[in-house]
N, CA, C and O atoms as a CHARMM CRD file, in Angstrom:
* protein
*
  368
    1    1 MET  N     -5.87900   2.04500 -10.69900 PROA 1      0.00000
    2    1 MET  CA    -5.74700   2.47700  -9.32800 PROA 1      0.00000
    3    1 MET  C     -5.29400   3.94800  -9.31700 PROA 1      0.00000
    4    1 MET  O     -4.35100   4.32900 -10.01100 PROA 1      0.00000
    5    2 ALA  N     -5.97200   4.73900  -8.53200 PROA 2      0.00000
    6    2 ALA  CA    -5.69000   6.17200  -8.44900 PROA 2      0.00000
    7    2 ALA  C     -4.41900   6.40900  -7.61100 PROA 2      0.00000
    8    2 ALA  O     -4.14100   5.67300  -6.66400 PROA 2      0.00000
    9    3 ALA  N     -3.67300   7.42800  -7.97500 PROA 3      0.00000
   10    3 ALA  CA    -2.47000   7.80200  -7.21200 PROA 3      0.00000
   11    3 ALA  C     -2.86200   8.34000  -5.85300 PROA 3      0.00000
   12    3 ALA  O     -3.92800   8.93600  -5.69600 PROA 3      0.00000
   13    4 ILE  N     -2.01700   8.13300  -4.88800 PROA 4      0.00000
   14    4 ILE  CA    -2.20500   8.68200  -3.55300 PROA 4      0.00000
   15    4 ILE  C     -1.39700   9.99900  -3.49300 PROA 4      0.00000
   16    4 ILE  O     -0.25900  10.06100  -3.95800 PROA 4      0.00000
   17    5 GLU  N     -2.00500  11.03400  -2.91800 PROA 5      0.00000
   18    5 GLU  CA    -1.32100  12.32100  -2.79800 PROA 5      0.00000
   19    5 GLU  C     -1.00400  12.59300  -1.34000 PROA 5      0.00000
   20    5 GLU  O     -1.89600  12.57500  -0.49200 PROA 5      0.00000
   21    6 TRP  N      0.25600  12.84300  -1.04800 PROA 6      0.00000
   22    6 TRP  CA     0.70200  13.19600   0.30800 PROA 6      0.00000
   23    6 TRP  C      1.35000  14.56200   0.26000 PROA 6      0.00000
   24    6 TRP  O      2.07400  14.87000  -0.68700 PROA 6      0.00000
   25    7 LYS  N      1.10200  15.38400   1.26400 PROA 7      0.00000
   26    7 LYS  CA     1.87400  16.59200   1.45300 PROA 7      0.00000
   27    7 LYS  C      3.01400  16.19300   2.39400 PROA 7      0.00000
   28    7 LYS  O      2.78500  15.64500   3.47200 PROA 7      0.00000
   29    8 VAL  N      4.22900  16.47400   1.96800 PROA 8      0.00000
   30    8 VAL  CA     5.42200  16.06500   2.71900 PROA 8      0.00000
   31    8 VAL  C      6.40300  17.22800   2.76800 PROA 8      0.00000
   32    8 VAL  O      6.19300  18.27300   2.15100 PROA 8      0.00000
   33    9 LEU  N      7.45500  17.02300   3.50200 PROA 9      0.00000
   34    9 LEU  CA     8.53400  18.01200   3.58000 PROA 9      0.00000
   35    9 LEU  C      9.73700  17.42900   2.83200 PROA 9      0.00000
   36    9 LEU  O     10.22000  16.34400   3.15800 PROA 9      0.00000
   37   10 PHE  N     10.20700  18.16200   1.83400 PROA 10     0.00000
   38   10 PHE  CA    11.33500  17.72300   0.99800 PROA 10     0.00000
   39   10 PHE  C     12.63200  18.31600   1.54700 PROA 10     0.00000
   40   10 PHE  O     12.71400  19.51600   1.80900 PROA 10     0.00000
   41   11 VAL  N     13.61100  17.49300   1.71200 PROA 11     0.00000
   42   11 VAL  CA    14.92100  17.95700   2.20900 PROA 11     0.00000
   43   11 VAL  C     15.75100  18.37800   1.00800 PROA 11     0.00000
   44   11 VAL  O     16.22300  17.53800   0.24300 PROA 11     0.00000
   45   12 VAL  N     15.92500  19.68500   0.84800 PROA 12     0.00000
   46   12 VAL  CA    16.65500  20.24100  -0.31000 PROA 12     0.00000
   47   12 VAL  C     18.13500  19.95300  -0.14500 PROA 12     0.00000
   48   12 VAL  O     18.76600  19.45500  -1.07700 PROA 12     0.00000
   49   13 SER  N     18.70600  20.25200   1.01200 PROA 13     0.00000
   50   13 SER  CA    20.10300  19.97000   1.25000 PROA 13     0.00000
   51   13 SER  C     20.38100  19.84700   2.73400 PROA 13     0.00000
   52   13 SER  O     19.70000  20.43600   3.57400 PROA 13     0.00000
   53   14 VAL  N     21.41000  19.05600   3.02900 PROA 14     0.00000
   54   14 VAL  CA    21.85900  18.86000   4.42800 PROA 14     0.00000
   55   14 VAL  C     23.34300  19.09000   4.45700 PROA 14     0.00000
   56   14 VAL  O     24.07300  18.53900   3.63300 PROA 14     0.00000
   57   15 GLU  N     23.80500  19.89400   5.38900 PROA 15     0.00000
   58   15 GLU  CA    25.22600  20.13700   5.55600 PROA 15     0.00000
   59   15 GLU  C     25.89400  18.88400   6.14700 PROA 15     0.00000
   60   15 GLU  O     25.50300  18.42400   7.22000 PROA 15     0.00000
   61   16 PRO  N     26.90600  18.33000   5.44300 PROA 16     0.00000
   62   16 PRO  CA    27.59400  17.16800   6.01300 PROA 16     0.00000
   63   16 PRO  C     28.12600  17.46500   7.41300 PROA 16     0.00000
   64   16 PRO  O     28.59700  18.56400   7.70700 PROA 16     0.00000
   65   17 ASN  N     28.03200  16.43500   8.27100 PROA 17     0.00000
   66   17 ASN  CA    28.48500  16.47800   9.66700 PROA 17     0.00000
   67   17 ASN  C     27.67700  17.39500  10.57400 PROA 17     0.00000
   68   17 ASN  O     28.09000  17.66800  11.70100 PROA 17     0.00000
   69   18 SER  N     26.50300  17.88700  10.08700 PROA 18     0.00000
   70   18 SER  CA    25.59900  18.65100  10.92400 PROA 18     0.00000
   71   18 SER  C     24.78100  17.64900  11.77500 PROA 18     0.00000
   72   18 SER  O     24.85400  16.44100  11.55200 PROA 18     0.00000
   73   19 HSD  N     24.01100  18.16000  12.74200 PROA 19     0.00000
   74   19 HSD  CA    23.13800  17.29400  13.54800 PROA 19     0.00000
   75   19 HSD  C     22.18700  16.52900  12.64300 PROA 19     0.00000
   76   19 HSD  O     21.94000  15.34200  12.85600 PROA 19     0.00000
   77   20 THR  N     21.66100  17.19800  11.64900 PROA 20     0.00000
   78   20 THR  CA    20.70900  16.56000  10.71300 PROA 20     0.00000
   79   20 THR  C     21.36400  15.44000   9.95900 PROA 20     0.00000
   80   20 THR  O     20.79500  14.35600   9.83100 PROA 20     0.00000
   81   21 TRP  N     22.58200  15.69100   9.44600 PROA 21     0.00000
   82   21 TRP  CA    23.31200  14.66700   8.70000 PROA 21     0.00000
   83   21 TRP  C     23.61800  13.46900   9.59500 PROA 21     0.00000
   84   21 TRP  O     23.42800  12.32100   9.19300 PROA 21     0.00000
   85   22 ASN  N     24.09300  13.74400  10.81400 PROA 22     0.00000
   86   22 ASN  CA    24.44700  12.67400  11.74400 PROA 22     0.00000
   87   22 ASN  C     23.22800  11.85600  12.14600 PROA 22     0.00000
   88   22 ASN  O     23.36600  10.68900  12.51300 PROA 22     0.00000
   89   23 ALA  N     22.04800  12.44200  12.08600 PROA 23     0.00000
   90   23 ALA  CA    20.81900  11.72400  12.40500 PROA 23     0.00000
   91   23 ALA  C     20.40200  10.78500  11.25500 PROA 23     0.00000
   92   23 ALA  O     19.54500   9.91900  11.43300 PROA 23     0.00000
   93   24 GLY  N     21.01600  10.96800  10.08400 PROA 24     0.00000
   94   24 GLY  CA    20.71600  10.07100   8.97600 PROA 24     0.00000
   95   24 GLY  C     19.85000  10.68200   7.89100 PROA 24     0.00000
   96   24 GLY  O     19.52700  10.01300   6.91000 PROA 24     0.00000
   97   25 ILE  N     19.46300  11.95700   8.05400 PROA 25     0.00000
   98   25 ILE  CA    18.65300  12.61600   7.04700 PROA 25     0.00000
   99   25 ILE  C     19.56600  13.09900   5.91600 PROA 25     0.00000
  100   25 ILE  O     20.62700  13.66600   6.17700 PROA 25     0.00000
  101   26 ARG  N     19.16100  12.88000   4.67400 PROA 26     0.00000
  102   26 ARG  CA    19.98300  13.19200   3.51500 PROA 26     0.00000
  103   26 ARG  C     19.26200  14.07600   2.52100 PROA 26     0.00000
  104   26 ARG  O     18.03400  14.16000   2.52000 PROA 26     0.00000
  105   27 ASP  N     20.04600  14.74200   1.66200 PROA 27     0.00000
  106   27 ASP  CA    19.48600  15.48000   0.55000 PROA 27     0.00000
  107   27 ASP  C     18.50600  14.59500  -0.21500 PROA 27     0.00000
  108   27 ASP  O     18.79600  13.42900  -0.48500 PROA 27     0.00000
  109   28 GLY  N     17.36400  15.14300  -0.55800 PROA 28     0.00000
  110   28 GLY  CA    16.40500  14.39700  -1.37000 PROA 28     0.00000
  111   28 GLY  C     15.42700  13.55800  -0.57800 PROA 28     0.00000
  112   28 GLY  O     14.50000  12.99400  -1.16000 PROA 28     0.00000
  113   29 ASP  N     15.60200  13.45400   0.73900 PROA 29     0.00000
  114   29 ASP  CA    14.65200  12.71600   1.55200 PROA 29     0.00000
  115   29 ASP  C     13.32200  13.44900   1.59900 PROA 29     0.00000
  116   29 ASP  O     13.28100  14.67500   1.50000 PROA 29     0.00000
  117   30 PHE  N     12.23200  12.70200   1.75000 PROA 30     0.00000
  118   30 PHE  CA    10.91400  13.28400   2.00900 PROA 30     0.00000
  119   30 PHE  C     10.56800  12.95200   3.45700 PROA 30     0.00000
  120   30 PHE  O     10.41100  11.77900   3.79600 PROA 30     0.00000
  121   31 ILE  N     10.44600  13.96000   4.31500 PROA 31     0.00000
  122   31 ILE  CA    10.05300  13.75100   5.70000 PROA 31     0.00000
  123   31 ILE  C      8.51900  13.64500   5.71300 PROA 31     0.00000
  124   31 ILE  O      7.81200  14.58300   5.34500 PROA 31     0.00000
  125   32 VAL  N      8.03100  12.48100   6.14700 PROA 32     0.00000
  126   32 VAL  CA     6.58400  12.23200   6.11600 PROA 32     0.00000
  127   32 VAL  C      5.97700  12.19400   7.52300 PROA 32     0.00000
  128   32 VAL  O      4.77300  12.40000   7.67600 PROA 32     0.00000
  129   33 ALA  N      6.79800  11.93300   8.55700 PROA 33     0.00000
  130   33 ALA  CA     6.23600  11.86600   9.91500 PROA 33     0.00000
  131   33 ALA  C      7.28600  12.19500  10.95400 PROA 33     0.00000
  132   33 ALA  O      8.47800  11.93700  10.78100 PROA 33     0.00000
  133   34 PHE  N      6.79200  12.78500  12.06000 PROA 34     0.00000
  134   34 PHE  CA     7.60600  13.09000  13.23700 PROA 34     0.00000
  135   34 PHE  C      6.84200  12.52100  14.41500 PROA 34     0.00000
  136   34 PHE  O      5.72300  12.95100  14.69200 PROA 34     0.00000
  137   35 ASN  N      7.43100  11.55900  15.11500 PROA 35     0.00000
  138   35 ASN  CA     6.76000  10.87700  16.21400 PROA 35     0.00000
  139   35 ASN  C      5.38200  10.35500  15.82800 PROA 35     0.00000
  140   35 ASN  O      4.43000  10.42700  16.60500 PROA 35     0.00000
  141   36 GLY  N      5.30000   9.82900  14.61400 PROA 36     0.00000
  142   36 GLY  CA     4.05600   9.22500  14.12600 PROA 36     0.00000
  143   36 GLY  C      3.01400  10.18400  13.60500 PROA 36     0.00000
  144   36 GLY  O      1.95400   9.75700  13.14700 PROA 36     0.00000
  145   37 MET  N      3.29800  11.49500  13.66700 PROA 37     0.00000
  146   37 MET  CA     2.33900  12.49800  13.17000 PROA 37     0.00000
  147   37 MET  C      2.81600  12.98900  11.81400 PROA 37     0.00000
  148   37 MET  O      4.00200  13.26600  11.63200 PROA 37     0.00000
  149   38 SER  N      1.87300  13.10000  10.83800 PROA 38     0.00000
  150   38 SER  CA     2.29100  13.51500   9.51000 PROA 38     0.00000
  151   38 SER  C      2.84900  14.92500   9.49400 PROA 38     0.00000
  152   38 SER  O      2.40900  15.78000  10.26300 PROA 38     0.00000
  153   39 VAL  N      3.80200  15.16700   8.63500 PROA 39     0.00000
  154   39 VAL  CA     4.44100  16.45400   8.47200 PROA 39     0.00000
  155   39 VAL  C      4.15600  16.94200   7.05200 PROA 39     0.00000
  156   39 VAL  O      4.52800  16.29000   6.07600 PROA 39     0.00000
  157   40 GLU  N      3.49200  18.09700   6.94600 PROA 40     0.00000
  158   40 GLU  CA     3.13900  18.62200   5.62900 PROA 40     0.00000
  159   40 GLU  C      3.85400  19.91900   5.30300 PROA 40     0.00000
  160   40 GLU  O      3.79800  20.38200   4.16400 PROA 40     0.00000
  161   41 SER  N      4.52900  20.51700   6.28100 PROA 41     0.00000
  162   41 SER  CA     5.23900  21.78600   6.04400 PROA 41     0.00000
  163   41 SER  C      6.31400  21.94600   7.10200 PROA 41     0.00000
  164   41 SER  O      6.32700  21.24000   8.11000 PROA 41     0.00000
  165   42 SER  N      7.21800  22.89000   6.85300 PROA 42     0.00000
  166   42 SER  CA     8.25800  23.16300   7.85500 PROA 42     0.00000
  167   42 SER  C      7.62300  23.72000   9.12600 PROA 42     0.00000
  168   42 SER  O      8.11100  23.47400  10.22900 PROA 42     0.00000
  169   43 ASP  N      6.51400  24.48500   8.96400 PROA 43     0.00000
  170   43 ASP  CA     5.79200  24.98400  10.15300 PROA 43     0.00000
  171   43 ASP  C      5.30900  23.83800  11.03000 PROA 43     0.00000
  172   43 ASP  O      5.42500  23.89300  12.25400 PROA 43     0.00000
  173   44 ASP  N      4.75500  22.77600  10.38600 PROA 44     0.00000
  174   44 ASP  CA     4.30900  21.60400  11.13300 PROA 44     0.00000
  175   44 ASP  C      5.47200  21.03900  11.96300 PROA 44     0.00000
  176   44 ASP  O      5.33000  20.78800  13.16000 PROA 44     0.00000
  177   45 LEU  N      6.62000  20.84600  11.30500 PROA 45     0.00000
  178   45 LEU  CA     7.75800  20.24700  11.98800 PROA 45     0.00000
  179   45 LEU  C      8.23400  21.11800  13.14400 PROA 45     0.00000
  180   45 LEU  O      8.48500  20.60100  14.23200 PROA 45     0.00000
  181   46 PHE  N      8.36200  22.41700  12.94000 PROA 46     0.00000
  182   46 PHE  CA     8.83800  23.28200  13.99400 PROA 46     0.00000
  183   46 PHE  C      7.85500  23.37900  15.16800 PROA 46     0.00000
  184   46 PHE  O      8.27200  23.55800  16.31300 PROA 46     0.00000
  185   47 LYS  N      6.54600  23.25900  14.88300 PROA 47     0.00000
  186   47 LYS  CA     5.55200  23.24600  15.95900 PROA 47     0.00000
  187   47 LYS  C      5.65900  21.98100  16.80900 PROA 47     0.00000
  188   47 LYS  O      5.37600  21.98700  18.00700 PROA 47     0.00000
  189   48 MET  N      6.08900  20.87000  16.13500 PROA 48     0.00000
  190   48 MET  CA     6.24700  19.59700  16.84600 PROA 48     0.00000
  191   48 MET  C      7.50700  19.58100  17.68700 PROA 48     0.00000
  192   48 MET  O      7.59900  18.81200  18.64400 PROA 48     0.00000
  193   49 LEU  N      8.48900  20.42200  17.34400 PROA 49     0.00000
  194   49 LEU  CA     9.75300  20.44800  18.10000 PROA 49     0.00000
  195   49 LEU  C      9.59900  21.37000  19.33000 PROA 49     0.00000
  196   49 LEU  O     10.22600  22.42500  19.43200 PROA 49     0.00000
  197   50 THR  N      8.76900  20.93600  20.21700 PROA 50     0.00000
  198   50 THR  CA     8.49300  21.73500  21.43600 PROA 50     0.00000
  199   50 THR  C      9.62600  21.55900  22.42900 PROA 50     0.00000
  200   50 THR  O     10.43500  20.63800  22.31900 PROA 50     0.00000
  201   51 GLU  N      9.66800  22.45200  23.39400 PROA 51     0.00000
  202   51 GLU  CA    10.75200  22.48400  24.36700 PROA 51     0.00000
  203   51 GLU  C     10.95300  21.16300  25.09800 PROA 51     0.00000
  204   51 GLU  O     12.08800  20.78600  25.39000 PROA 51     0.00000
  205   52 GLU  N      9.86800  20.45800  25.39700 PROA 52     0.00000
  206   52 GLU  CA    10.01800  19.19700  26.13200 PROA 52     0.00000
  207   52 GLU  C     10.64900  18.09200  25.28300 PROA 52     0.00000
  208   52 GLU  O     11.06800  17.06900  25.82200 PROA 52     0.00000
  209   53 LYS  N     10.72200  18.28500  23.95900 PROA 53     0.00000
  210   53 LYS  CA    11.33400  17.27400  23.08200 PROA 53     0.00000
  211   53 LYS  C     12.82000  17.54600  22.88500 PROA 53     0.00000
  212   53 LYS  O     13.52800  16.70000  22.33800 PROA 53     0.00000
  213   54 ILE  N     13.30700  18.69800  23.31500 PROA 54     0.00000
  214   54 ILE  CA    14.70300  19.04900  23.15300 PROA 54     0.00000
  215   54 ILE  C     15.53200  18.16700  24.11500 PROA 54     0.00000
  216   54 ILE  O     15.20000  18.01300  25.29000 PROA 54     0.00000
  217   55 GLY  N     16.60000  17.60900  23.57700 PROA 55     0.00000
  218   55 GLY  CA    17.48700  16.79400  24.40900 PROA 55     0.00000
  219   55 GLY  C     17.13400  15.34900  24.49800 PROA 55     0.00000
  220   55 GLY  O     17.83000  14.59600  25.17800 PROA 55     0.00000
  221   56 ILE  N     16.06600  14.91300  23.83200 PROA 56     0.00000
  222   56 ILE  CA    15.70000  13.48000  23.83800 PROA 56     0.00000
  223   56 ILE  C     15.50900  13.01200  22.40300 PROA 56     0.00000
  224   56 ILE  O     15.29100  13.81100  21.49200 PROA 56     0.00000
  225   57 PHE  N     15.59400  11.71000  22.22600 PROA 57     0.00000
  226   57 PHE  CA    15.46300  11.16500  20.88400 PROA 57     0.00000
  227   57 PHE  C     14.01200  11.17800  20.42800 PROA 57     0.00000
  228   57 PHE  O     13.09100  10.95700  21.21400 PROA 57     0.00000
  229   58 GLN  N     13.83100  11.44500  19.12900 PROA 58     0.00000
  230   58 GLN  CA    12.51200  11.50700  18.49700 PROA 58     0.00000
  231   58 GLN  C     12.53100  10.57000  17.27000 PROA 58     0.00000
  232   58 GLN  O     13.59600  10.26400  16.73300 PROA 58     0.00000
  233   59 ASP  N     11.36300  10.13200  16.84600 PROA 59     0.00000
  234   59 ASP  CA    11.21700   9.28400  15.67600 PROA 59     0.00000
  235   59 ASP  C     10.86800  10.14000  14.46300 PROA 59     0.00000
  236   59 ASP  O      9.94200  10.94900  14.51700 PROA 59     0.00000
  237   60 VAL  N     11.60600   9.96300  13.37300 PROA 60     0.00000
  238   60 VAL  CA    11.34100  10.65200  12.12200 PROA 60     0.00000
  239   60 VAL  C     11.24700   9.59600  11.02400 PROA 60     0.00000
  240   60 VAL  O     12.10700   8.72100  10.91700 PROA 60     0.00000
  241   61 THR  N     10.19100   9.68500  10.20300 PROA 61     0.00000
  242   61 THR  CA    10.02900   8.76200   9.09200 PROA 61     0.00000
  243   61 THR  C     10.26700   9.51700   7.80300 PROA 61     0.00000
  244   61 THR  O      9.67000  10.56400   7.55500 PROA 61     0.00000
  245   62 VAL  N     11.17200   8.95400   6.96700 PROA 62     0.00000
  246   62 VAL  CA    11.47100   9.55300   5.66800 PROA 62     0.00000
  247   62 VAL  C     11.22400   8.54300   4.55300 PROA 62     0.00000
  248   62 VAL  O     11.24800   7.33200   4.77300 PROA 62     0.00000
  249   63 ILE  N     10.98900   9.06500   3.35900 PROA 63     0.00000
  250   63 ILE  CA    10.99800   8.25100   2.17500 PROA 63     0.00000
  251   63 ILE  C     12.25900   8.63300   1.41700 PROA 63     0.00000
  252   63 ILE  O     12.48300   9.80500   1.11200 PROA 63     0.00000
  253   64 ARG  N     13.08500   7.62700   1.11500 PROA 64     0.00000
  254   64 ARG  CA    14.34000   7.85300   0.38500 PROA 64     0.00000
  255   64 ARG  C     14.31400   6.89800  -0.81400 PROA 64     0.00000
  256   64 ARG  O     14.27300   5.67700  -0.66000 PROA 64     0.00000
  257   65 GLN  N     14.33800   7.49100  -2.00600 PROA 65     0.00000
  258   65 GLN  CA    14.15900   6.73100  -3.24100 PROA 65     0.00000
  259   65 GLN  C     12.83000   5.98900  -3.12000 PROA 65     0.00000
  260   65 GLN  O     11.78700   6.64200  -3.10200 PROA 65     0.00000
  261   66 ASP  N     12.81500   4.68700  -3.03800 PROA 66     0.00000
  262   66 ASP  CA    11.54700   3.97200  -2.95100 PROA 66     0.00000
  263   66 ASP  C     11.38000   3.25600  -1.60300 PROA 66     0.00000
  264   66 ASP  O     10.57200   2.33500  -1.48100 PROA 66     0.00000
  265   67 LYS  N     12.14100   3.68000  -0.60600 PROA 67     0.00000
  266   67 LYS  CA    12.11200   2.98600   0.69200 PROA 67     0.00000
  267   67 LYS  C     11.65800   3.92700   1.81800 PROA 67     0.00000
  268   67 LYS  O     12.00300   5.10800   1.84600 PROA 67     0.00000
  269   68 LYS  N     10.87600   3.36300   2.73700 PROA 68     0.00000
  270   68 LYS  CA    10.47000   4.06800   3.95800 PROA 68     0.00000
  271   68 LYS  C     11.53800   3.76000   5.00200 PROA 68     0.00000
  272   68 LYS  O     11.86700   2.59900   5.24200 PROA 68     0.00000
  273   69 ILE  N     12.07300   4.80800   5.61700 PROA 69     0.00000
  274   69 ILE  CA    13.13900   4.63600   6.60900 PROA 69     0.00000
  275   69 ILE  C     12.71700   5.36200   7.91600 PROA 69     0.00000
  276   69 ILE  O     12.36000   6.54000   7.91500 PROA 69     0.00000
  277   70 ASP  N     12.77700   4.61000   9.00400 PROA 70     0.00000
  278   70 ASP  CA    12.48100   5.18000  10.33400 PROA 70     0.00000
  279   70 ASP  C     13.81300   5.53700  10.99400 PROA 70     0.00000
  280   70 ASP  O     14.69600   4.68700  11.11100 PROA 70     0.00000
  281   71 LEU  N     13.95600   6.77500  11.41800 PROA 71     0.00000
  282   71 LEU  CA    15.18100   7.24800  12.06600 PROA 71     0.00000
  283   71 LEU  C     14.89300   7.69400  13.47900 PROA 71     0.00000
  284   71 LEU  O     13.79400   8.15600  13.78300 PROA 71     0.00000
  285   72 ARG  N     15.88600   7.55500  14.34400 PROA 72     0.00000
  286   72 ARG  CA    15.84700   8.09800  15.71600 PROA 72     0.00000
  287   72 ARG  C     16.75600   9.30900  15.69500 PROA 72     0.00000
  288   72 ARG  O     17.95900   9.17000  15.47400 PROA 72     0.00000
  289   73 VAL  N     16.21800  10.47800  15.91700 PROA 73     0.00000
  290   73 VAL  CA    17.00700  11.68400  15.86400 PROA 73     0.00000
  291   73 VAL  C     17.04400  12.33900  17.23700 PROA 73     0.00000
  292   73 VAL  O     16.09100  12.23800  18.01000 PROA 73     0.00000
  293   74 TYR  N     18.13400  13.00100  17.52900 PROA 74     0.00000
  294   74 TYR  CA    18.28600  13.73500  18.79100 PROA 74     0.00000
  295   74 TYR  C     17.92200  15.18100  18.53800 PROA 74     0.00000
  296   74 TYR  O     18.57400  15.86400  17.74800 PROA 74     0.00000
  297   75 ALA  N     16.89100  15.64500  19.19900 PROA 75     0.00000
  298   75 ALA  CA    16.40800  17.01900  19.00700 PROA 75     0.00000
  299   75 ALA  C     17.26700  17.94400  19.85800 PROA 75     0.00000
  300   75 ALA  O     17.30200  17.82500  21.08300 PROA 75     0.00000
  301   76 CYS  N     17.96200  18.87100  19.19000 PROA 76     0.00000
  302   76 CYS  CA    18.79400  19.82900  19.90900 PROA 76     0.00000
  303   76 CYS  C     18.11600  21.19600  19.88200 PROA 76     0.00000
  304   76 CYS  O     17.21400  21.43100  19.07800 PROA 76     0.00000
  305   77 GLY  N     18.54500  22.07600  20.74600 PROA 77     0.00000
  306   77 GLY  CA    17.94400  23.39700  20.85400 PROA 77     0.00000
  307   77 GLY  C     18.17700  24.23900  19.62300 PROA 77     0.00000
  308   77 GLY  O     19.26100  24.19600  19.04100 PROA 77     0.00000
  309   78 GLY  N     17.18300  25.00500  19.21400 PROA 78     0.00000
  310   78 GLY  CA    17.32400  25.91000  18.07700 PROA 78     0.00000
  311   78 GLY  C     17.18100  25.18200  16.75000 PROA 78     0.00000
  312   78 GLY  O     17.30500  23.96000  16.67100 PROA 78     0.00000
  313   79 ALA  N     16.91600  25.96200  15.71300 PROA 79     0.00000
  314   79 ALA  CA    16.78000  25.36100  14.38600 PROA 79     0.00000
  315   79 ALA  C     18.16000  24.98600  13.87200 PROA 79     0.00000
  316   79 ALA  O     19.12300  25.72600  14.07200 PROA 79     0.00000
  317   80 ASP  N     18.25800  23.84600  13.21300 PROA 80     0.00000
  318   80 ASP  CA    19.50500  23.42500  12.60100 PROA 80     0.00000
  319   80 ASP  C     19.62600  24.14700  11.27600 PROA 80     0.00000
  320   80 ASP  O     18.96200  23.78500  10.30400 PROA 80     0.00000
  321   81 ALA  N     20.45900  25.15400  11.23000 PROA 81     0.00000
  322   81 ALA  CA    20.61100  25.97600  10.00500 PROA 81     0.00000
  323   81 ALA  C     21.29700  25.21900   8.87800 PROA 81     0.00000
  324   81 ALA  O     21.46800  25.75900   7.78500 PROA 81     0.00000
  325   82 CYS  N     21.68700  23.99200   9.12800 PROA 82     0.00000
  326   82 CYS  CA    22.41700  23.21500   8.13700 PROA 82     0.00000
  327   82 CYS  C     21.48900  22.38700   7.25700 PROA 82     0.00000
  328   82 CYS  O     21.96800  21.54800   6.49500 PROA 82     0.00000
  329   83 VAL  N     20.17000  22.59800   7.33800 PROA 83     0.00000
  330   83 VAL  CA    19.25700  21.84100   6.51000 PROA 83     0.00000
  331   83 VAL  C     18.28800  22.82700   5.86500 PROA 83     0.00000
  332   83 VAL  O     17.78900  23.74300   6.51800 PROA 83     0.00000
  333   84 MET  N     18.03100  22.62300   4.57100 PROA 84     0.00000
  334   84 MET  CA    17.04000  23.42100   3.84300 PROA 84     0.00000
  335   84 MET  C     15.86400  22.52800   3.52300 PROA 84     0.00000
  336   84 MET  O     16.03300  21.45800   2.93800 PROA 84     0.00000
  337   85 LEU  N     14.65800  22.96200   3.90700 PROA 85     0.00000
  338   85 LEU  CA    13.45100  22.18000   3.72000 PROA 85     0.00000
  339   85 LEU  C     12.46800  22.92900   2.82300 PROA 85     0.00000
  340   85 LEU  O     12.46300  24.15900   2.77400 PROA 85     0.00000
  341   86 GLU  N     11.64900  22.17600   2.12400 PROA 86     0.00000
  342   86 GLU  CA    10.66800  22.77900   1.23400 PROA 86     0.00000
  343   86 GLU  C      9.43900  21.89500   1.23700 PROA 86     0.00000
  344   86 GLU  O      9.55800  20.67300   1.13900 PROA 86     0.00000
  345   87 ALA  N      8.25200  22.49000   1.34900 PROA 87     0.00000
  346   87 ALA  CA     7.01200  21.72200   1.29300 PROA 87     0.00000
  347   87 ALA  C      6.85000  21.18300  -0.13900 PROA 87     0.00000
  348   87 ALA  O      7.23100  21.83700  -1.11000 PROA 87     0.00000
  349   88 PHE  N      6.28700  19.99900  -0.24300 PROA 88     0.00000
  350   88 PHE  CA     6.22300  19.32700  -1.54300 PROA 88     0.00000
  351   88 PHE  C      5.01900  18.39300  -1.52200 PROA 88     0.00000
  352   88 PHE  O      4.65600  17.86800  -0.46900 PROA 88     0.00000
  353   89 ILE  N      4.41200  18.18900  -2.66100 PROA 89     0.00000
  354   89 ILE  CA     3.32300  17.19100  -2.77800 PROA 89     0.00000
  355   89 ILE  C      3.87300  15.97900  -3.50400 PROA 89     0.00000
  356   89 ILE  O      4.33900  16.08300  -4.63800 PROA 89     0.00000
  357   90 LEU  N      3.81700  14.82900  -2.84800 PROA 90     0.00000
  358   90 LEU  CA     4.36800  13.57400  -3.38200 PROA 90     0.00000
  359   90 LEU  C      3.19900  12.73100  -3.87200 PROA 90     0.00000
  360   90 LEU  O      2.24200  12.48800  -3.13600 PROA 90     0.00000
  361   91 HSD  N      3.28700  12.29300  -5.11400 PROA 91     0.00000
  362   91 HSD  CA     2.27900  11.40900  -5.70700 PROA 91     0.00000
  363   91 HSD  C      2.84200  10.00800  -5.78200 PROA 91     0.00000
  364   91 HSD  O      3.90100   9.78600  -6.37000 PROA 91     0.00000
  365   92 ILE  N      2.12900   9.05200  -5.18200 PROA 92     0.00000
  366   92 ILE  CA     2.59800   7.65200  -5.24400 PROA 92     0.00000
  367   92 ILE  C      1.46500   6.76400  -5.70400 PROA 92     0.00000
  368   92 ILE  O      1.64100   5.55100  -5.82500 PROA 92     0.00000
C-alpha cells in the first residue's frame, strides 16, 4: 500500500496559557483542517481567519501522535504571537 502524502501545518511551539494553548493546540500538533477545509500553509490558515470569524468558535482538526483530534477554538483578533507554525509534508 502506498503512503498518503498530506501538506499540513506543523505547530513548532505554543506559549503556555496563550489563546492557542487554552484552545488545546500543543507543540508538535499537525493542523490539518480549519472548519473542514484543509490547511497546507500558514497563509492558508490566516486567509481562513477572516473578520467575520473573529469572536466566534471555529473547528480545528489536528493530528497529535497517532490520533485525530477535533478542537473548538475561539478566534480572537490579530495573530496569536504565542504560536510558531511551519508548513510540513506528513507521510502516513
